[in-house]
C-alpha positions in Angstrom: -2.1 14.3 43.3 0.2 12.6 40.8 -1.9 9.4 41.0 -5.2 11.2 40.4 -3.7 13.1 37.5 -2.5 9.9 35.9 -5.9 8.2 36.6 -7.8 11.1 35.0 -5.5 11.0 32.0 -6.1 7.2 31.6 -9.8 7.7 31.8 -9.7 10.4 29.1 -7.7 8.1 26.8 -9.9 5.1 27.4 -13.2 6.8 27.5 -14.4 5.4 24.2 -13.9 1.9 25.5 -16.1 2.5 28.5 -18.9 4.2 26.5 -20.3 1.0 25.1 -20.1 -0.7 28.5 -21.9 2.1 30.2 -24.6 2.2 27.6 -25.2 -1.5 28.0 -25.1 -1.4 31.8 -26.3 2.1 32.8 -25.9 3.0 36.5 -28.5 5.1 38.2 -27.4 8.6 38.8 -26.8 9.7 42.3 -29.4 12.2 43.6 -28.2 15.8 43.9 -27.5 16.6 47.5 -28.7 19.9 48.9 -26.6 22.1 51.1 -28.7 21.1 54.1 -28.0 17.4 53.4 -24.3 18.0 53.1 -24.4 19.9 56.3 -26.3 17.2 58.0 -23.7 14.6 56.7 -20.9 16.7 58.1 -22.7 16.8 61.5 -23.7 13.1 61.5 -20.4 11.9 63.1 -20.7 11.8 66.8 -18.6 10.4 69.6 -20.6 7.2 69.4 -20.2 6.9 65.6 -16.8 8.3 65.1 -15.3 4.8 64.9 -17.6 3.8 62.0 -17.2 4.9 58.4 -18.9 8.1 57.3 -20.9 8.3 54.1 -18.2 10.3 52.3 -15.7 7.5 53.0 -18.1 4.9 51.8 -18.8 6.8 48.6 -15.1 7.4 48.0 -14.5 3.6 48.4 -17.4 2.9 46.1 -15.9 5.3 43.5 -12.5 3.7 43.8 -13.9 0.2 43.5 -16.0 1.2 40.4 -13.1 2.8 38.7 -11.0 -0.2 39.6 -13.6 -2.4 37.9 -13.2 -0.5 34.7 -9.4 -0.8 34.8 -9.7 -4.6 35.5 -12.0 -4.9 32.4 -9.5 -3.0 30.3 -6.7 -5.2 31.5 -8.7 -8.3 30.6 -9.6 -6.7 27.2 -5.9 -6.4 26.3 -5.0 -9.7 27.9 -2.9 -8.0 30.6 -2.4 -9.1 34.2 -4.2 -7.0 36.7 -3.0 -6.2 40.2 -6.4 -4.9 41.0 -8.1 -8.2 40.1 -5.7 -10.0 42.5 -6.3 -7.5 45.3 -10.1 -7.6 44.7 -10.0 -11.4 45.2 -8.1 -11.0 48.5 -10.7 -8.5 50.0 -14.3 -9.3 50.8 -15.4 -6.6 53.3 -17.6 -3.8 52.1 -15.8 -1.2 54.2 -12.1 -1.1 53.5 -9.4 -0.1 56.0 -6.9 2.6 55.3 -4.3 0.0 54.4 -6.7 -1.8 52.1 -7.5 1.5 50.3 -3.7 2.2 50.1 -3.4 -1.2 48.4 -6.3 -0.4 46.1 -4.6 2.8 45.0 -1.2 1.2 44.7 -2.8 -1.6 42.6 -4.6 1.0 40.5 -1.3 2.8 39.9 0.4 -0.5 38.8 -2.5 -1.3 36.4 -2.5 2.2 35.1 1.2 2.0 34.3 0.7 -1.4 32.7 -2.2 -0.1 30.5 -0.2 3.1 29.7 2.8 1.0 28.5 0.5 -1.2 26.5 -1.1 1.8 24.9 2.3 3.2 24.1 3.2 -0.1 22.6 0.0 -0.2 20.5 0.7 3.4 19.4 4.3 2.6 18.4 3.1 -0.6 16.7 0.4 1.4 14.9 2.9 4.0 13.8 5.3 1.3 12.6 2.5 -0.5 10.7 1.5 2.8 9.1 5.2 3.5 8.1 5.4 0.0 6.7 2.2 0.6 4.8 3.4 3.9 3.5 6.6 2.3 2.5 4.8 -0.5 0.8 2.5 1.9 -1.1 5.6 3.9 -2.2 7.4 0.8 -3.4 4.3 -0.3 -5.2 4.0 3.0 -6.8 7.6 2.9 -7.9 7.1 -0.6 -9.3 4.1 0.5 -11.2 6.0 3.5 -12.6 8.9 1.2 -13.5 6.6 -1.3 -15.1 4.8 1.5 -17.1 8.2 2.8 -18.2 9.3 -0.7 -19.3 6.0 -1.3 -21.1 6.5 2.0 -22.9 10.0 1.0 -23.9 8.8 -2.3 -25.2 6.0 -0.6 -27.1 8.5 1.9 -28.6 10.8 -1.0 -29.6 7.9 -2.9 -31.2 6.9 0.2 -33.1 10.5 0.8 -34.2 10.9 -2.8 -35.2 7.6 -2.7 -37.2 8.8 0.5 -39.0 12.1 -1.1 -39.8 10.4 -4.2 -41.1 8.1 -2.0 -43.3 11.1 -0.1 -44.6 13.0 -3.3 -45.3 10.0 -4.8 -47.1 9.6 -1.6 -49.1 13.3 -1.6 -50.0 13.1 -5.2 -51.1 10.1 -4.3 -53.3 12.0 -1.4 -54.8 15.1 -3.6 -55.4 13.1 -6.3 -57.0 11.4 -3.8 -59.2 14.7 -2.3 -60.2 16.1 -5.7 -60.9 13.1 -6.7 -63.0 13.5 -3.5 -65.0 17.2 -4.1 -65.4 16.5 -7.7 -66.6 14.0 -6.4 -69.0 16.4 -3.8 -70.4 19.1 -6.5 -70.7 16.7 -8.7 -72.6 15.7 -5.9 -74.9 19.4 -5.1 -75.6 20.1 -8.8 -76.2 17.2 -8.9 -78.7 18.5 -5.8 -80.4 22.0 -7.1 -80.6 20.8 -10.4 -81.9 18.8 -8.7 -84.6 21.8 -6.5 -85.5 24.0 -9.5 -85.7 21.6 -11.3 -88.0 21.4 -8.2 -90.2 25.2 -7.9 -90.3 25.6 -11.6 -91.1 23.0 -11.3 -93.8 24.6 -8.2 -95.2 28.1 -9.9 -95.0 26.7 -12.8 -96.9 25.2 -10.6 -99.6 28.5 -8.7 -99.9 30.5 -11.9 -100.2 28.2 -13.3 -102.8 28.3 -10.0 -104.7 32.1 -9.9 -104.5 32.3 -13.5 -105.8 30.0 -12.8 -108.6 32.0 -9.8 -109.7 35.2 -11.7 -109.5 33.9 -14.3 -111.8 32.7 -11.7 -114.2 36.2 -10.1 -114.2 37.8 -13.4 -114.9 35.5 -14.0 -117.9 36.3 -10.6 -119.3 40.0 -11.1 -118.9 
């Protein structure tokens, strides 16, 4: 019972792999047996034929061999060794003995365990790959955010530098303008002082001449 439960579980997992094979190689469906046919099959065994295989046994063996063929194909698909393939090569008779069928079932169980472990490995590998992909996407997102942040900082620094340069240039213009105005004022003051000096010198000369003239007049009167 445990074996058949495991076998049915495997077939349900690997059903999608067998769908394409069954479509490409369809097998004719077995005719539906009537109750009378089943009854006749049950009664077909006689003392003379009791040592030969009954139809139910043959169909059971055919089913086991067909299901084994599917498992062998799956093992080959995943590059796995197959106990069933080895057992199939060692048997050639159409009707298997009880020991042969026990070996078939034992080989099926081994292949089933082998396929189950491989599927678990694929599942764990897929999960690990998915985790790595999620981690890579997260790291990529973090790097993009960091890069965007750095780009924003660089942009802000450039804007700040540009504003500082503009302020510096404007300040230089204002200083130059003030300096030019100061120079102009100094020149104007210098011109004014020069003019005043000339006027004072001229006035001093006139006073000196006038004083000399009066002195001479006083001397003449004396």
